[in-house]
Structure formats: structure tokens, C-alpha cells
C-alpha positions as CSV (number, residue, x, y, z in Angstrom):
1,M,-78.7,1.0,26.9
2,E,-81.2,4.2,28.9
3,S,-81.1,1.9,31.9
4,V,-77.7,1.9,32.6
5,Y,-77.7,6.5,31.6
6,N,-80.4,6.4,34.0
7,L,-78.9,4.1,37.0
8,L,-75.5,6.2,36.1
9,L,-77.3,9.5,36.7
10,W,-78.4,7.8,40.3
11,G,-75.3,6.6,41.4
12,M,-73.7,9.9,40.3
13,A,-75.8,11.8,42.4
14,G,-75.4,9.8,45.5
15,T,-71.6,10.0,45.4
16,A,-72.1,13.6,45.5
17,A,-74.2,13.5,48.8
18,V,-70.7,11.3,49.7
19,V,-68.3,13.3,48.0
20,F,-69.9,16.8,49.8
21,I,-69.5,15.2,53.9
22,A,-65.9,13.7,52.9
23,L,-64.6,17.1,51.7
24,Y,-65.3,19.2,55.0
25,F,-62.7,16.3,56.5
26,V,-60.2,16.3,53.1
27,K,-58.8,19.3,52.1
28,A,-58.0,19.2,48.4
29,G,-54.5,20.1,47.7
30,Y,-54.2,22.8,45.0
31,G,-54.5,26.2,45.1
32,I,-54.2,28.5,47.9
33,M,-54.7,24.7,50.3
34,R,-51.6,23.1,48.6
35,N,-49.6,21.0,50.0
36,G,-47.6,18.0,49.2
37,H,-49.8,15.6,50.6
38,W,-50.7,14.7,47.2
39,G,-48.2,12.9,45.7
40,P,-46.5,14.0,42.6
41,Q,-47.4,17.8,40.7
42,V,-47.5,19.2,38.0
43,P,-47.4,23.1,36.8
44,N,-50.9,24.5,37.4
45,R,-51.2,25.3,33.5
46,L,-50.2,22.1,32.1
47,G,-52.7,20.7,35.5
48,W,-56.1,22.4,34.2
49,I,-55.2,22.1,30.6
50,L,-55.2,18.1,31.5
51,M,-58.4,18.1,34.0
52,E,-60.2,20.0,31.6
53,A,-59.5,19.3,27.7
54,P,-60.9,15.9,27.9
55,V,-64.9,16.7,28.8
56,F,-64.5,19.3,26.0
57,I,-63.2,16.4,23.8
58,A,-65.5,14.0,25.1
59,M,-68.5,16.3,24.8
60,C,-67.2,16.5,20.8
61,L,-67.1,13.3,20.3
62,L,-71.0,12.2,21.5
63,W,-71.8,14.9,19.5
64,W,-70.1,13.9,16.4
65,F,-71.5,10.5,16.5
66,S,-74.6,11.2,17.5
67,P,-77.8,11.5,14.7
68,R,-79.3,14.7,16.2
69,R,-75.6,16.3,15.8
70,W,-77.7,18.8,13.3
71,D,-80.7,19.3,15.6
72,G,-80.1,22.8,15.7
73,M,-81.7,23.6,19.8
74,C,-79.0,20.6,20.8
75,L,-76.7,22.4,18.8
76,V,-77.4,25.7,21.7
77,L,-77.3,23.5,24.6
78,F,-73.9,22.1,22.9
79,G,-72.6,25.4,22.5
80,L,-73.4,26.6,26.2
81,F,-71.5,23.7,28.2
82,Q,-68.4,23.7,25.7
83,L,-68.3,27.7,26.1
84,H,-67.5,27.4,29.8
85,Y,-65.2,24.4,28.9
86,F,-63.5,25.8,26.1
87,N,-62.4,28.7,28.5
88,R,-61.4,26.6,31.2
89,S,-59.6,24.7,29.0
90,F,-57.9,26.7,26.8
91,I,-57.6,30.3,27.8
92,Y,-58.4,30.4,31.3
93,P,-55.2,28.2,31.9
94,F,-52.9,30.4,29.5
95,L,-53.7,33.6,32.1
96,L,-52.8,32.2,35.6
97,K,-49.7,33.7,37.2
98,G,-47.5,32.2,39.5
99,K,-45.4,28.6,39.5
100,S,-48.2,27.1,41.6
101,L,-48.0,23.3,41.2
102,M,-50.8,21.0,40.8
103,P,-50.9,17.5,41.9
104,L,-51.5,14.2,39.4
105,S,-53.9,12.7,41.8
106,I,-56.5,15.9,41.8
107,I,-56.1,15.7,38.1
108,A,-56.9,12.3,37.7
109,M,-60.0,12.5,39.8
110,G,-61.2,15.8,37.6
111,V,-60.5,13.7,34.6
112,V,-63.1,10.6,35.6
113,F,-65.6,13.0,36.7
114,N,-65.5,15.2,33.6
115,V,-65.3,12.5,31.5
116,L,-68.9,11.0,33.0
117,N,-70.2,14.7,33.1
118,A,-69.9,14.3,29.2
119,I,-71.3,11.1,28.9
120,M,-74.2,12.6,31.5
121,Q,-75.2,16.0,29.7
122,G,-74.2,14.9,26.0
123,G,-75.6,11.8,26.4
124,W,-78.8,13.7,26.9
125,I,-78.8,16.2,25.0
126,F,-77.8,13.7,22.1
127,Y,-79.1,10.5,22.6
128,F,-81.9,9.8,25.3
129,A,-84.0,13.2,25.5
130,P,-87.3,12.5,24.1
131,A,-86.7,13.7,20.1
132,D,-89.6,16.3,20.2
133,R,-88.0,17.9,23.3
134,Y,-85.2,20.3,22.2
135,T,-86.7,21.8,18.9
136,W,-86.4,25.4,18.5
137,S,-89.8,26.2,20.2
138,W,-87.8,25.5,23.3
139,L,-86.1,28.3,23.0
140,A,-89.5,30.6,24.1
141,T,-90.0,28.2,27.0
142,P,-89.5,30.0,30.5
143,Q,-87.1,27.6,31.8
144,F,-84.8,28.2,28.1
145,I,-85.1,31.9,29.5
146,A,-84.8,31.7,32.8
147,G,-82.2,29.1,33.2
148,T,-79.8,31.2,30.6
149,V,-80.2,34.4,32.3
150,I,-79.0,32.6,34.8
151,F,-76.2,31.0,33.3
152,F,-74.3,34.1,31.7
153,T,-75.4,35.2,35.0
154,G,-73.1,33.1,37.0
155,M,-70.0,33.0,34.3
156,V,-69.7,36.8,34.3
157,I,-69.0,36.7,38.1
158,N,-67.3,33.6,37.9
159,M,-64.7,35.3,35.1
160,H,-64.6,38.7,37.0
161,S,-64.1,36.5,39.9
162,D,-60.6,34.9,38.6
163,Y,-59.8,37.8,37.2
164,I,-59.9,39.4,40.5
165,I,-57.4,36.6,42.0
166,R,-55.2,36.9,39.3
167,H,-54.4,39.9,39.8
168,L,-54.1,39.9,43.8
169,R,-50.5,39.6,43.3
170,K,-47.3,42.0,41.3
171,P,-44.9,40.0,39.2
172,G,-42.8,38.0,41.8
173,D,-44.7,38.1,45.0
174,T,-45.8,35.2,46.6
175,G,-47.9,36.3,49.5
176,H,-51.6,35.8,50.1
177,Y,-53.9,38.8,49.7
178,L,-57.6,38.8,50.3
179,P,-59.7,39.8,47.3
180,R,-61.9,42.2,46.6
181,G,-64.4,44.0,44.8
182,G,-67.1,42.1,42.8
183,M,-69.3,38.7,44.9
184,F,-65.9,39.2,46.8
185,R,-67.9,41.9,48.9
186,Y,-70.3,39.3,49.4
187,V,-68.2,36.2,49.9
188,S,-64.8,35.1,50.3
189,S,-64.9,32.3,47.2
190,A,-66.8,34.3,44.9
191,N,-65.6,32.7,41.9
192,Y,-67.7,29.7,43.5
193,F,-69.9,31.4,43.8
194,G,-70.4,31.6,40.2
195,E,-69.6,28.5,39.5
196,I,-72.8,27.3,41.4
197,V,-75.4,29.8,39.9
198,E,-73.9,29.2,36.0
199,W,-74.4,25.6,36.6
200,T,-77.2,25.9,38.4
201,G,-78.7,27.9,35.1
202,F,-77.7,25.2,33.0
203,A,-79.7,22.7,35.1
204,I,-83.0,24.9,34.6
205,L,-82.5,25.5,30.6
206,T,-82.1,22.1,29.9
207,W,-84.7,21.2,32.8
208,S,-83.2,18.0,33.0
209,L,-82.1,15.3,35.4
210,A,-78.7,15.1,33.9
211,G,-78.1,18.8,34.8
212,A,-79.4,18.9,37.9
213,V,-77.0,16.6,38.7
214,F,-74.2,18.3,37.5
215,A,-75.3,21.3,39.4
216,L,-75.2,18.8,42.7
217,W,-72.2,18.0,42.1
218,T,-71.5,21.7,41.4
219,F,-72.3,22.3,45.0
220,A,-71.0,19.7,46.5
221,N,-67.0,20.0,45.1
222,L,-67.4,23.5,45.8
223,V,-69.0,24.6,49.3
224,P,-66.3,22.5,51.6
225,R,-63.7,24.3,49.4
226,A,-65.3,27.0,50.1
227,H,-65.4,26.7,53.4
228,A,-61.8,24.8,54.3
229,I,-60.6,28.5,52.0
230,Y,-63.0,30.5,54.4
231,R,-60.7,29.1,57.8
232,R,-57.3,29.4,55.8
233,Y,-58.5,32.9,55.1
234,E,-59.2,33.5,59.2
235,A,-55.9,32.4,59.9
236,L,-54.1,34.2,57.6
237,F,-55.8,37.7,58.5
238,G,-57.2,37.4,61.6
239,E,-59.9,40.0,62.5
240,E,-59.2,42.3,59.1
241,F,-61.4,39.0,57.6
242,V,-63.3,38.7,60.2
243,R,-65.1,42.1,60.4
244,E,-65.6,42.1,56.7
245,R,-68.8,39.6,58.2
246,R,-68.3,38.1,54.2
247,K,-70.1,34.2,54.0
248,R,-68.3,31.5,52.3
249,V,-69.8,31.3,49.4
250,I,-74.0,31.9,48.9
251,P,-74.2,35.5,49.5
252,F,-75.9,36.2,53.3
253,I,-76.4,32.8,54.1
254,Y,-73.7,30.7,53.7
């Protein structure tokens, strides 16, 4: 089983590279990039729940059936991962405003990735990590301390940026507006920057190939989308946007 698990990790890493390139040519049709080319659609709120809840549920199942399920340090790592997905699955969707739609095809692809990611992260934490890897002494390691700081920094940036985006419009308004404040002073997709930082922190605090592959996937998925959003803002807002000299997703770099 461990050889199959390792094959999954390397296969997902290779697929991330392909996805990174492909997404510069194929624009995922949801959010500001929504169009009618991706098939049947459902309300955005339902779409987010259907797409994100499977990873939360799958991780719970992997935890429950693991012989390590009551190991304290494993529970800490599990809790950090689930903290993000509890918010994304059961809180974030109910904060959304407006009547946007999400294609079922995008949801289906998200579900596949999320379940595979649960297998990667839960598989490592609860099944394949060396038995003496995550003891309470791991709390004092430089990896865990630095990674946890980075993880929560990214989470705060991500949630604050989402808050700014949600409050761009007044009730009944369907216009598009430039998000401002927070990390939007530096990048046009500050929410994506926060998520990249968050999962980079998780990769560091677990110090695992599984965490690194997830961070790589986060980068591969969100950086091309940030580029597409940047171009969309250029088209919508013209010189008003260009003169702010924001980067796409990585402050001062890209």
C-alpha cells in the first residue's frame, strides 16, 4: 500500500505541472470568469458546499479508521487541516452574496482533487508517516513553529481578502469593482496569495512530501487563475487598474 501511496504523490506532483500550464490557456468558468461554456450550473453557495465538503468528510473517515486516531500530535495536524475546510465547507458558502452560479463540471473536478488530497494528507498523517515522527516533541521543532506561523498568516490573509471581496457590492448590485485594502494593495488576487501562503505553511509544519504536493497544487491552480483575473481587471478598469502597479498574486514578484 505504501508504494501505491508514493506513486499517488508523485503522480499528483506531475499532474500539477500539467495543470499549471493548461490553466494559462483554459479559463475555469466560475467567479468573475464565469461563462456558459462549462455546462449545467448550480447556485454558488451549493456549489462550494458540494465541492469542499467531501475533503472534510474523507479526512474524518481516514482519521476514524486509523489506529493512530487518538495520537495527540496527529490530532493537532488533523485539526489544522480541518479548520480550513470546516470554514470553506460550512461557513464560507453561507457568507456569499449575490446569485452567482458554479458549473457542475468544475464542482466534479474539485471533488476528485479534494478526495485525492484527503488521501494524500490523511494517508500521511494517520497511516504512512513513521510511527515516531509526530510525537509531542514535534511541537518544539523549527518546522512546526515556523510552518504554523506561516499557516495562520496565510489563513488570516485569505479570510480578510474574502471579506473585502464579499463587501464590494451593495444589495442588488451586479457591477464589478476593484477590491482594495489589505493585501490587495500589492496584488490583484490577495485571497489566492493567502491560500498559497497557508498551504505552504502546512507543508512546512508537517515537513512532508504530501504537504509539499498540496502546496504545489495550490500554486499550480491559483497562479494561472490570478493571471486571468489580472487580465480581466485590465479589460474592465483600464488605466485605473494599471497605474496601481499591483502584481498578480505574489507581492513585488508576479
